Backbone as XML, in Angstrom:
<?xml version="1.0"?>
<chain id="A" units="angstrom">
  <residue number="1" name="UNK">
    <atom name="N" x="18.831" y="-8.421" z="-2.043"/>
    <atom name="CA" x="18.979" y="-7.844" z="-0.779"/>
    <atom name="C" x="18.316" y="-8.772" z="0.289"/>
  </residue>
  <residue number="2" name="UNK">
    <atom name="N" x="18.978" y="-8.851" z="1.234"/>
    <atom name="CA" x="18.950" y="-9.368" z="2.170"/>
    <atom name="C" x="17.254" y="-9.315" z="3.010"/>
  </residue>
  <residue number="3" name="UNK">
    <atom name="N" x="16.838" y="-10.409" z="3.433"/>
    <atom name="CA" x="15.700" y="-10.437" z="4.070"/>
    <atom name="C" x="15.105" y="-9.652" z="4.884"/>
  </residue>
  <residue number="4" name="UNK">
    <atom name="N" x="16.163" y="-9.770" z="5.679"/>
    <atom name="CA" x="16.000" y="-8.642" z="6.922"/>
    <atom name="C" x="15.848" y="-7.248" z="6.353"/>
  </residue>
  <residue number="5" name="UNK">
    <atom name="N" x="17.006" y="-6.707" z="5.448"/>
    <atom name="CA" x="16.673" y="-6.063" z="4.929"/>
    <atom name="C" x="15.786" y="-5.205" z="4.329"/>
  </residue>
  <residue number="6" name="UNK">
    <atom name="N" x="15.433" y="-6.822" z="3.182"/>
    <atom name="CA" x="13.845" y="-6.124" z="2.252"/>
    <atom name="C" x="12.439" y="-6.272" z="3.285"/>
  </residue>
  <residue number="7" name="UNK">
    <atom name="N" x="12.860" y="-6.690" z="5.026"/>
    <atom name="CA" x="11.434" y="-6.661" z="5.191"/>
    <atom name="C" x="11.491" y="-5.183" z="6.337"/>
  </residue>
  <residue number="8" name="UNK">
    <atom name="N" x="12.998" y="-4.161" z="6.662"/>
    <atom name="CA" x="12.610" y="-2.779" z="7.429"/>
    <atom name="C" x="12.501" y="-2.312" z="6.180"/>
  </residue>
  <residue number="9" name="UNK">
    <atom name="N" x="13.029" y="-2.464" z="4.953"/>
    <atom name="CA" x="12.720" y="-1.259" z="3.881"/>
    <atom name="C" x="11.567" y="-1.382" z="3.123"/>
  </residue>
  <residue number="10" name="UNK">
    <atom name="N" x="10.322" y="-2.499" z="3.095"/>
    <atom name="CA" x="9.597" y="-2.394" z="3.544"/>
    <atom name="C" x="8.165" y="-1.628" z="4.143"/>
  </residue>
  <residue number="11" name="UNK">
    <atom name="N" x="8.926" y="-2.297" z="5.218"/>
    <atom name="CA" x="8.315" y="-1.635" z="6.606"/>
    <atom name="C" x="8.182" y="-0.165" z="6.481"/>
  </residue>
  <residue number="12" name="UNK">
    <atom name="N" x="9.846" y="0.304" z="6.028"/>
    <atom name="CA" x="9.206" y="1.975" z="6.008"/>
    <atom name="C" x="8.577" y="2.370" z="5.267"/>
  </residue>
  <residue number="13" name="UNK">
    <atom name="N" x="8.409" y="1.819" z="4.255"/>
    <atom name="CA" x="7.934" y="2.574" z="2.832"/>
    <atom name="C" x="6.497" y="2.621" z="3.227"/>
  </residue>
  <residue number="14" name="UNK">
    <atom name="N" x="6.003" y="0.998" z="3.787"/>
    <atom name="CA" x="4.194" y="0.976" z="3.844"/>
    <atom name="C" x="4.016" y="2.156" z="4.970"/>
  </residue>
  <residue number="15" name="UNK">
    <atom name="N" x="4.725" y="2.499" z="5.966"/>
    <atom name="CA" x="4.351" y="2.958" z="7.473"/>
    <atom name="C" x="4.945" y="4.195" z="7.516"/>
  </residue>
  <residue number="16" name="UNK">
    <atom name="N" x="5.097" y="4.493" z="6.117"/>
    <atom name="CA" x="6.445" y="5.607" z="6.416"/>
    <atom name="C" x="5.626" y="6.926" z="6.932"/>
  </residue>
  <residue number="17" name="UNK">
    <atom name="N" x="4.291" y="6.868" z="6.661"/>
    <atom name="CA" x="3.089" y="8.224" z="6.741"/>
    <atom name="C" x="1.844" y="7.318" z="7.412"/>
  </residue>
  <residue number="18" name="UNK">
    <atom name="N" x="1.108" y="7.901" z="8.329"/>
    <atom name="CA" x="0.066" y="7.425" z="8.987"/>
    <atom name="C" x="-0.841" y="7.462" z="7.386"/>
  </residue>
  <residue number="19" name="UNK">
    <atom name="N" x="-0.946" y="8.011" z="6.625"/>
    <atom name="CA" x="-2.204" y="8.021" z="4.979"/>
    <atom name="C" x="-1.519" y="7.061" z="4.917"/>
  </residue>
  <residue number="20" name="UNK">
    <atom name="N" x="-0.166" y="6.190" z="4.410"/>
    <atom name="CA" x="-0.218" y="5.152" z="3.890"/>
    <atom name="C" x="-0.816" y="4.326" z="5.073"/>
  </residue>
  <residue number="21" name="UNK">
    <atom name="N" x="-0.733" y="4.178" z="5.876"/>
    <atom name="CA" x="-1.427" y="3.293" z="6.808"/>
    <atom name="C" x="-2.838" y="3.256" z="7.039"/>
  </residue>
  <residue number="22" name="UNK">
    <atom name="N" x="-3.287" y="4.550" z="6.433"/>
    <atom name="CA" x="-4.842" y="4.042" z="6.343"/>
    <atom name="C" x="-5.119" y="3.214" z="5.051"/>
  </residue>
  <residue number="23" name="UNK">
    <atom name="N" x="-4.416" y="4.005" z="3.574"/>
    <atom name="CA" x="-4.966" y="3.753" z="2.538"/>
    <atom name="C" x="-4.716" y="2.537" z="2.455"/>
  </residue>
  <residue number="24" name="UNK">
    <atom name="N" x="-3.559" y="1.498" z="3.222"/>
    <atom name="CA" x="-3.657" y="-0.255" z="3.838"/>
    <atom name="C" x="-4.551" y="-0.433" z="4.067"/>
  </residue>
  <residue number="25" name="UNK">
    <atom name="N" x="-4.951" y="0.234" z="4.965"/>
    <atom name="CA" x="-6.382" y="-0.314" z="6.034"/>
    <atom name="C" x="-7.374" y="-0.232" z="4.744"/>
  </residue>
  <residue number="26" name="UNK">
    <atom name="N" x="-7.757" y="0.733" z="4.501"/>
    <atom name="CA" x="-8.498" y="1.274" z="3.235"/>
    <atom name="C" x="-8.806" y="0.017" z="2.245"/>
  </residue>
  <residue number="27" name="UNK">
    <atom name="N" x="-7.537" y="-0.739" z="1.842"/>
    <atom name="CA" x="-7.611" y="-1.607" z="0.564"/>
    <atom name="C" x="-7.755" y="-2.772" z="1.013"/>
  </residue>
  <residue number="28" name="UNK">
    <atom name="N" x="-7.266" y="-3.550" z="2.556"/>
    <atom name="CA" x="-7.453" y="-4.713" z="2.939"/>
    <atom name="C" x="-8.550" y="-4.963" z="3.356"/>
  </residue>
  <residue number="29" name="UNK">
    <atom name="N" x="-9.889" y="-3.668" z="3.955"/>
    <atom name="CA" x="-10.900" y="-4.185" z="4.445"/>
    <atom name="C" x="-11.911" y="-4.075" z="2.715"/>
  </residue>
  <residue number="30" name="UNK">
    <atom name="N" x="-11.345" y="-3.695" z="1.894"/>
    <atom name="CA" x="-12.234" y="-3.626" z="0.649"/>
    <atom name="C" x="-11.195" y="-4.349" z="-0.003"/>
  </residue>
  <residue number="31" name="UNK">
    <atom name="N" x="-10.726" y="-5.834" z="-0.508"/>
    <atom name="CA" x="-10.311" y="-6.035" z="-1.148"/>
    <atom name="C" x="-10.534" y="-5.851" z="-2.797"/>
  </residue>
  <residue number="32" name="UNK">
    <atom name="N" x="-12.045" y="-5.890" z="-2.823"/>
    <atom name="CA" x="-12.626" y="-5.939" z="-4.446"/>
    <atom name="C" x="-12.324" y="-4.384" z="-4.322"/>
  </residue>
  <residue number="33" name="UNK">
    <atom name="N" x="-12.210" y="-3.537" z="-4.239"/>
    <atom name="CA" x="-12.161" y="-1.849" z="-4.070"/>
    <atom name="C" x="-11.651" y="-1.711" z="-5.530"/>
  </residue>
  <residue number="34" name="UNK">
    <atom name="N" x="-11.780" y="-1.051" z="-6.429"/>
    <atom name="CA" x="-11.297" y="-0.535" z="-7.666"/>
    <atom name="C" x="-11.639" y="0.950" z="-7.833"/>
  </residue>
  <residue number="35" name="UNK">
    <atom name="N" x="-10.388" y="1.881" z="-7.608"/>
    <atom name="CA" x="-11.190" y="3.429" z="-7.323"/>
    <atom name="C" x="-10.009" y="4.104" z="-7.827"/>
  </residue>
  <residue number="36" name="UNK">
    <atom name="N" x="-10.152" y="6.049" z="-8.505"/>
    <atom name="CA" x="-9.540" y="6.715" z="-8.780"/>
    <atom name="C" x="-8.926" y="7.635" z="-7.923"/>
  </residue>
  <residue number="37" name="UNK">
    <atom name="N" x="-7.929" y="8.099" z="-7.879"/>
    <atom name="CA" x="-7.346" y="9.033" z="-7.032"/>
    <atom name="C" x="-8.578" y="9.821" z="-5.749"/>
  </residue>
  <residue number="38" name="UNK">
    <atom name="N" x="-8.779" y="10.720" z="-6.907"/>
    <atom name="CA" x="-10.238" y="11.813" z="-6.306"/>
    <atom name="C" x="-11.339" y="10.832" z="-5.183"/>
  </residue>
  <residue number="39" name="UNK">
    <atom name="N" x="-11.919" y="9.296" z="-6.015"/>
    <atom name="CA" x="-12.649" y="8.796" z="-4.941"/>
    <atom name="C" x="-11.975" y="7.784" z="-3.960"/>
  </residue>
  <residue number="40" name="UNK">
    <atom name="N" x="-10.663" y="7.775" z="-3.926"/>
    <atom name="CA" x="-9.680" y="7.451" z="-2.131"/>
    <atom name="C" x="-9.689" y="8.568" z="-1.647"/>
  </residue>
  <residue number="41" name="UNK">
    <atom name="N" x="-9.444" y="9.737" z="-2.050"/>
    <atom name="CA" x="-8.817" y="10.752" z="-1.381"/>
    <atom name="C" x="-10.184" y="10.769" z="-0.588"/>
  </residue>
  <residue number="42" name="UNK">
    <atom name="N" x="-11.357" y="11.042" z="-0.985"/>
    <atom name="CA" x="-12.780" y="11.014" z="-0.268"/>
    <atom name="C" x="-12.821" y="9.793" z="0.511"/>
  </residue>
  <residue number="43" name="UNK">
    <atom name="N" x="-12.600" y="8.654" z="0.318"/>
    <atom name="CA" x="-12.787" y="7.324" z="1.329"/>
    <atom name="C" x="-11.707" y="7.345" z="2.123"/>
  </residue>
  <residue number="44" name="UNK">
    <atom name="N" x="-10.899" y="8.357" z="2.368"/>
    <atom name="CA" x="-10.255" y="8.495" z="3.781"/>
    <atom name="C" x="-9.798" y="9.845" z="3.937"/>
  </residue>
  <residue number="45" name="UNK">
    <atom name="N" x="-10.687" y="10.989" z="3.461"/>
    <atom name="CA" x="-10.885" y="11.861" z="3.981"/>
    <atom name="C" x="-10.011" y="13.246" z="3.681"/>
  </residue>
  <residue number="46" name="UNK">
    <atom name="N" x="-9.019" y="12.858" z="2.809"/>
    <atom name="CA" x="-7.493" y="13.750" z="2.814"/>
    <atom name="C" x="-7.775" y="14.151" z="1.146"/>
  </residue>
  <residue number="47" name="UNK">
    <atom name="N" x="-6.697" y="15.326" z="0.854"/>
    <atom name="CA" x="-6.829" y="16.182" z="0.172"/>
    <atom name="C" x="-6.362" y="15.351" z="-1.127"/>
  </residue>
  <residue number="48" name="UNK">
    <atom name="N" x="-6.533" y="14.703" z="-2.855"/>
    <atom name="CA" x="-6.023" y="14.128" z="-3.318"/>
    <atom name="C" x="-4.387" y="14.379" z="-3.436"/>
  </residue>
  <residue number="49" name="UNK">
    <atom name="N" x="-3.863" y="15.654" z="-3.901"/>
    <atom name="CA" x="-2.595" y="15.372" z="-3.967"/>
    <atom name="C" x="-1.742" y="15.153" z="-2.382"/>
  </residue>
  <residue number="50" name="UNK">
    <atom name="N" x="-2.290" y="14.945" z="-1.636"/>
    <atom name="CA" x="-1.296" y="14.299" z="-0.567"/>
    <atom name="C" x="-1.569" y="12.891" z="-0.512"/>
  </residue>
  <residue number="51" name="UNK">
    <atom name="N" x="-2.893" y="12.413" z="-1.178"/>
    <atom name="CA" x="-3.313" y="10.259" z="-0.828"/>
    <atom name="C" x="-2.153" y="10.623" z="-2.633"/>
  </residue>
  <residue number="52" name="UNK">
    <atom name="N" x="-2.123" y="11.324" z="-3.375"/>
    <atom name="CA" x="-1.429" y="10.215" z="-4.614"/>
    <atom name="C" x="-0.118" y="9.713" z="-4.421"/>
  </residue>
  <residue number="53" name="UNK">
    <atom name="N" x="0.834" y="10.679" z="-3.600"/>
    <atom name="CA" x="2.556" y="10.301" z="-3.356"/>
    <atom name="C" x="2.603" y="9.822" z="-2.544"/>
  </residue>
  <residue number="54" name="UNK">
    <atom name="N" x="1.570" y="9.421" z="-1.691"/>
    <atom name="CA" x="2.149" y="7.853" z="-0.815"/>
    <atom name="C" x="0.837" y="6.568" z="-1.851"/>
  </residue>
  <residue number="55" name="UNK">
    <atom name="N" x="-0.200" y="6.647" z="-2.570"/>
    <atom name="CA" x="-0.439" y="5.542" z="-3.042"/>
    <atom name="C" x="0.888" y="5.296" z="-4.320"/>
  </residue>
  <residue number="56" name="UNK">
    <atom name="N" x="1.439" y="6.438" z="-4.917"/>
    <atom name="CA" x="2.030" y="5.669" z="-6.038"/>
    <atom name="C" x="3.537" y="4.819" z="-5.492"/>
  </residue>
  <residue number="57" name="UNK">
    <atom name="N" x="3.583" y="5.244" z="-3.797"/>
    <atom name="CA" x="4.573" y="4.104" z="-3.145"/>
    <atom name="C" x="4.202" y="2.969" z="-3.025"/>
  </residue>
  <residue number="58" name="UNK">
    <atom name="N" x="2.866" y="2.922" z="-2.545"/>
    <atom name="CA" x="2.282" y="1.497" z="-2.477"/>
    <atom name="C" x="2.458" y="0.712" z="-3.820"/>
  </residue>
  <residue number="59" name="UNK">
    <atom name="N" x="2.309" y="1.746" z="-4.847"/>
    <atom name="CA" x="2.249" y="0.848" z="-6.014"/>
    <atom name="C" x="3.544" y="0.007" z="-6.288"/>
  </residue>
  <residue number="60" name="UNK">
    <atom name="N" x="4.689" y="0.934" z="-6.316"/>
    <atom name="CA" x="6.014" y="1.088" z="-5.741"/>
    <atom name="C" x="6.544" y="-0.042" z="-5.228"/>
  </residue>
  <residue number="61" name="UNK">
    <atom name="N" x="5.554" y="-0.566" z="-4.349"/>
    <atom name="CA" x="6.167" y="-1.399" z="-3.160"/>
    <atom name="C" x="5.276" y="-3.071" z="-4.322"/>
  </residue>
  <residue number="62" name="UNK">
    <atom name="N" x="4.060" y="-2.189" z="-4.760"/>
    <atom name="CA" x="3.831" y="-3.511" z="-5.595"/>
    <atom name="C" x="1.978" y="-3.709" z="-4.799"/>
  </residue>
  <residue number="63" name="UNK">
    <atom name="N" x="2.310" y="-3.524" z="-3.643"/>
    <atom name="CA" x="0.779" y="-3.718" z="-2.926"/>
    <atom name="C" x="-0.547" y="-3.203" z="-3.399"/>
  </residue>
  <residue number="64" name="UNK">
    <atom name="N" x="-0.073" y="-2.248" z="-4.307"/>
    <atom name="CA" x="-1.530" y="-1.834" z="-4.636"/>
    <atom name="C" x="-1.065" y="-1.657" z="-6.281"/>
  </residue>
  <residue number="65" name="UNK">
    <atom name="N" x="-1.663" y="-2.340" z="-6.939"/>
    <atom name="CA" x="-2.206" y="-1.768" z="-8.642"/>
    <atom name="C" x="-2.509" y="-1.158" z="-9.418"/>
  </residue>
  <residue number="66" name="UNK">
    <atom name="N" x="-1.908" y="-0.297" z="-10.420"/>
    <atom name="CA" x="-2.428" y="0.357" z="-10.697"/>
    <atom name="C" x="-3.174" y="0.409" z="-12.637"/>
  </residue>
  <residue number="67" name="UNK">
    <atom name="N" x="-4.045" y="0.714" z="-12.467"/>
    <atom name="CA" x="-5.235" y="0.359" z="-13.952"/>
    <atom name="C" x="-5.497" y="1.436" z="-14.485"/>
  </residue>
  <residue number="68" name="UNK">
    <atom name="N" x="-6.286" y="1.013" z="-15.586"/>
    <atom name="CA" x="-6.886" y="2.395" z="-16.134"/>
    <atom name="C" x="-8.332" y="1.555" z="-16.728"/>
  </residue>
  <residue number="69" name="UNK">
    <atom name="N" x="-9.352" y="2.732" z="-16.450"/>
    <atom name="CA" x="-10.940" y="2.359" z="-16.789"/>
    <atom name="C" x="-10.765" y="3.543" z="-17.532"/>
  </residue>
  <residue number="70" name="UNK">
    <atom name="N" x="-10.871" y="3.417" z="-19.294"/>
    <atom name="CA" x="-11.106" y="4.950" z="-20.065"/>
    <atom name="C" x="-9.528" y="5.251" z="-19.457"/>
  </residue>
  <residue number="71" name="UNK">
    <atom name="N" x="-9.905" y="6.828" z="-19.762"/>
    <atom name="CA" x="-8.743" y="7.116" z="-19.171"/>
    <atom name="C" x="-8.157" y="7.313" z="-18.135"/>
  </residue>
  <residue number="72" name="UNK">
    <atom name="N" x="-8.861" y="7.430" z="-17.302"/>
    <atom name="CA" x="-8.610" y="7.315" z="-15.756"/>
    <atom name="C" x="-7.724" y="6.842" z="-15.073"/>
  </residue>
  <residue number="73" name="UNK">
    <atom name="N" x="-6.474" y="6.791" z="-14.309"/>
    <atom name="CA" x="-5.701" y="6.045" z="-13.559"/>
    <atom name="C" x="-6.594" y="5.282" z="-12.235"/>
  </residue>
  <residue number="74" name="UNK">
    <atom name="N" x="-6.975" y="3.941" z="-12.048"/>
    <atom name="CA" x="-7.426" y="3.340" z="-10.763"/>
    <atom name="C" x="-6.686" y="2.714" z="-10.454"/>
  </residue>
  <residue number="75" name="UNK">
    <atom name="N" x="-7.259" y="2.716" z="-8.974"/>
    <atom name="CA" x="-6.062" y="1.442" z="-8.124"/>
    <atom name="C" x="-7.118" y="0.758" z="-7.377"/>
  </residue>
  <residue number="76" name="UNK">
    <atom name="N" x="-5.872" y="-0.420" z="-7.157"/>
    <atom name="CA" x="-7.076" y="-1.904" z="-6.849"/>
    <atom name="C" x="-5.631" y="-2.609" z="-5.663"/>
  </residue>
  <residue number="77" name="UNK">
    <atom name="N" x="-6.189" y="-3.406" z="-4.340"/>
    <atom name="CA" x="-5.037" y="-4.243" z="-4.218"/>
    <atom name="C" x="-4.259" y="-5.363" z="-4.821"/>
  </residue>
  <residue number="78" name="UNK">
    <atom name="N" x="-3.633" y="-5.652" z="-4.805"/>
    <atom name="CA" x="-3.101" y="-6.805" z="-5.013"/>
    <atom name="C" x="-2.773" y="-8.068" z="-4.227"/>
  </residue>
  <residue number="79" name="UNK">
    <atom name="N" x="-3.385" y="-8.360" z="-3.685"/>
    <atom name="CA" x="-4.011" y="-9.455" z="-2.947"/>
    <atom name="C" x="-2.523" y="-10.374" z="-2.892"/>
  </residue>
  <residue number="80" name="UNK">
    <atom name="N" x="-2.041" y="-11.025" z="-4.046"/>
    <atom name="CA" x="-1.047" y="-12.274" z="-3.532"/>
    <atom name="C" x="0.181" y="-10.833" z="-3.123"/>
  </residue>
  <residue number="81" name="UNK">
    <atom name="N" x="0.994" y="-9.655" z="-3.724"/>
    <atom name="CA" x="1.649" y="-9.435" z="-3.513"/>
    <atom name="C" x="1.759" y="-8.665" z="-2.336"/>
  </residue>
  <residue number="82" name="UNK">
    <atom name="N" x="-0.187" y="-8.532" z="-1.786"/>
    <atom name="CA" x="0.297" y="-7.942" z="-0.636"/>
    <atom name="C" x="0.668" y="-8.687" z="0.654"/>
  </residue>
  <residue number="83" name="UNK">
    <atom name="N" x="-0.072" y="-10.527" z="0.405"/>
    <atom name="CA" x="0.284" y="-10.911" z="0.961"/>
    <atom name="C" x="1.958" y="-11.639" z="1.362"/>
  </residue>
  <residue number="84" name="UNK">
    <atom name="N" x="2.978" y="-11.111" z="0.642"/>
    <atom name="CA" x="3.730" y="-11.505" z="0.279"/>
    <atom name="C" x="4.667" y="-10.695" z="1.145"/>
  </residue>
  <residue number="85" name="UNK">
    <atom name="N" x="4.085" y="-9.022" z="0.806"/>
    <atom name="CA" x="4.628" y="-8.379" z="1.778"/>
    <atom name="C" x="4.534" y="-8.885" z="2.955"/>
  </residue>
  <residue number="86" name="UNK">
    <atom name="N" x="3.217" y="-8.547" z="3.035"/>
    <atom name="CA" x="3.094" y="-9.177" z="5.511"/>
    <atom name="C" x="3.564" y="-10.204" z="5.624"/>
  </residue>
  <residue number="87" name="UNK">
    <atom name="N" x="3.987" y="-11.091" z="4.491"/>
    <atom name="CA" x="4.933" y="-12.241" z="5.455"/>
    <atom name="C" x="6.206" y="-11.873" z="5.672"/>
  </residue>
  <residue number="88" name="UNK">
    <atom name="N" x="7.142" y="-10.917" z="4.627"/>
    <atom name="CA" x="8.215" y="-10.272" z="4.609"/>
    <atom name="C" x="8.128" y="-9.411" z="5.754"/>
  </residue>
  <residue number="89" name="UNK">
    <atom name="N" x="7.392" y="-8.129" z="6.167"/>
    <atom name="CA" x="7.419" y="-7.471" z="7.236"/>
    <atom name="C" x="6.979" y="-8.529" z="8.313"/>
  </residue>
  <residue number="90" name="UNK">
    <atom name="N" x="6.549" y="-10.123" z="8.749"/>
    <atom name="CA" x="6.335" y="-10.294" z="9.758"/>
    <atom name="C" x="7.500" y="-11.178" z="10.205"/>
  </residue>
  <residue number="91" name="UNK">
    <atom name="N" x="8.582" y="-11.358" z="9.235"/>
    <atom name="CA" x="9.222" y="-12.662" z="9.392"/>
    <atom name="C" x="10.167" y="-11.454" z="10.080"/>
  </residue>
  <residue number="92" name="UNK">
    <atom name="N" x="10.540" y="-10.188" z="9.688"/>
    <atom name="CA" x="11.262" y="-9.346" z="9.953"/>
    <atom name="C" x="11.235" y="-8.721" z="11.596"/>
  </residue>
  <residue number="93" name="UNK">
    <atom name="N" x="9.773" y="-8.326" z="11.510"/>
    <atom name="CA" x="9.590" y="-8.042" z="12.979"/>
    <atom name="C" x="9.802" y="-9.588" z="13.503"/>
  </residue>
  <residue number="94" name="UNK">
    <atom name="N" x="9.684" y="-10.624" z="13.570"/>
    <atom name="CA" x="10.391" y="-11.570" z="14.150"/>
    <atom name="C" x="11.876" y="-11.810" z="14.916"/>
  </residue>
  <residue number="95" name="UNK">
    <atom name="N" x="12.050" y="-12.087" z="14.032"/>
    <atom name="CA" x="13.748" y="-11.490" z="14.192"/>
    <atom name="C" x="14.347" y="-10.912" z="14.703"/>
  </residue>
  <residue number="96" name="UNK">
    <atom name="N" x="13.727" y="-9.592" z="14.691"/>
    <atom name="CA" x="14.344" y="-8.531" z="14.771"/>
    <atom name="C" x="14.172" y="-8.404" z="17.002"/>
  </residue>
  <residue number="97" name="UNK">
    <atom name="N" x="13.051" y="-8.784" z="17.649"/>
    <atom name="CA" x="12.370" y="-9.085" z="18.983"/>
    <atom name="C" x="13.666" y="-9.984" z="19.327"/>
  </residue>
  <residue number="98" name="UNK">
    <atom name="N" x="14.307" y="-10.661" z="18.946"/>
    <atom name="CA" x="15.271" y="-11.215" z="19.233"/>
    <atom name="C" x="16.437" y="-10.662" z="19.879"/>
  </residue>
</chain>
């Protein structure tokens, strides 16, 4: 995929909803956070069901990692991938201003 298209695709996927933006802010402000969907929903003040779909999108992009503690799925920021995504989106935005 061309880098411009990649940036546009990432931007749409990352900021496609207000909740995704809230989730990104939560993880970026708390880079060591590891929590289950229930805990994340409480932190952003939303219902678990609404958080689940947007969280899965962030996992698909790679910005958030999914793991397990015991049998419970938990989520955390993938700092390296997040930095890569921020660079790609930034490059796309800078290129689209011309």
